[in-house]
C-alpha atoms as one frame of an Amber mdcrd trajectory, in Angstrom:
protein
  17.230   6.222  -8.776  14.748   7.912  -6.501  15.137  11.648  -6.036  13.866
  13.965  -3.335  11.729  15.710  -5.948  10.051  12.403  -6.870   9.423  11.646
  -3.175   7.850  15.079  -2.748   5.682  14.500  -5.828   4.503  11.111  -4.518
   3.909  12.495  -1.016   1.757  15.278  -2.457  -0.275  12.813  -4.534  -0.800
  10.629  -1.466  -1.628  13.680   0.663   1.277  13.044   3.063   2.534  15.952
   5.122   6.277  15.352   5.497   9.072  17.427   6.963  12.241  18.091   4.961
  14.374  15.829   7.172  11.903  12.972   6.635  12.615  13.103   2.904  16.344
  12.804   3.632  15.726   9.763   5.843  13.479   8.210   3.210  16.114   8.735
   0.505  18.686   6.847   2.594  16.202   4.037   3.254  15.321   3.734  -0.432
  19.025   3.610  -1.296  19.517   0.685   1.105  16.456  -1.146  -0.249  17.545
  -0.681  -3.876  21.049  -1.972  -3.092  19.557  -5.018  -1.359  17.263  -5.663
  -4.329  20.274  -5.440  -6.651  22.144  -7.999  -4.525  19.160 -10.352  -4.531
  18.899  -9.965  -8.324  22.498 -11.166  -8.654  21.748 -14.530  -7.012  22.176
 -17.278  -9.575  18.878 -18.948 -10.491  16.713 -16.408  -8.638  14.387 -16.208
 -11.652  13.322 -19.833 -11.110  12.273 -19.309  -7.488   8.511 -19.161  -7.014
   7.336 -15.965  -5.297   5.979 -16.417  -1.786   4.042 -14.409   0.743   5.391
 -16.214   3.806   8.810 -17.869   4.285   7.410 -21.276   5.308   4.174 -23.234
   5.221   1.919 -23.178   8.254   0.086 -26.471   8.604  -1.748 -25.673  11.841
  -3.339 -22.371  10.807  -6.827 -22.593   9.390  -8.785 -19.601   8.221 -12.400
 -19.321   9.185 -15.052 -19.348   6.505 -16.579 -15.996   5.624 -20.111 -15.916
   6.933 -22.581 -13.067   6.633 -23.771 -12.001  10.056 -25.482  -8.818  11.195
 -25.423  -6.274   8.380 -26.396  -2.627   8.145 -28.879  -1.323   5.645 -27.731
   1.283   3.140 -29.556   4.218   4.716 -27.963   3.531   8.133 -24.513   3.369
   6.570 -24.939   6.582   4.578 -26.567   8.731   7.271 -23.176   9.657   8.814
 -21.320  10.172   5.536 -20.392  13.780   4.845 -20.917  13.376   1.074 -23.237
  10.898  -0.638 -23.663  10.430  -4.375 -25.756   7.758  -6.136 -26.317   5.951
  -2.839 -22.557   5.698  -2.237 -20.096   7.516   0.010 -18.201  10.107  -2.048
 -14.498  10.407  -1.203 -11.832  12.762  -2.599  -9.940  11.600  -5.673  -6.403
  10.604  -4.684  -5.197   8.976  -7.904  -4.488  10.760 -11.117  -4.335   9.126
 -14.513  -0.922   8.456 -16.035
């Protein structure tokens, strides 16, 4: 069960600025999703179905090969960064340890 307090905790950790009514909407949406997941879990033999990322195979789609083209040197990349540490862009910590 997902509670409004948990949603507020997650939103704070993810630095989301949400209005009170948005939490209510999100609670309803999570309730629907959890009920749907429960229904899917009740399907006989669902454990034997292989997970998929797309509902059907696409034979005609071909991905291009990754090729290195024009690149930037490190100093050009870092010159516009507001904080640099050890030749890397420093960003705020958004994950806390469990």
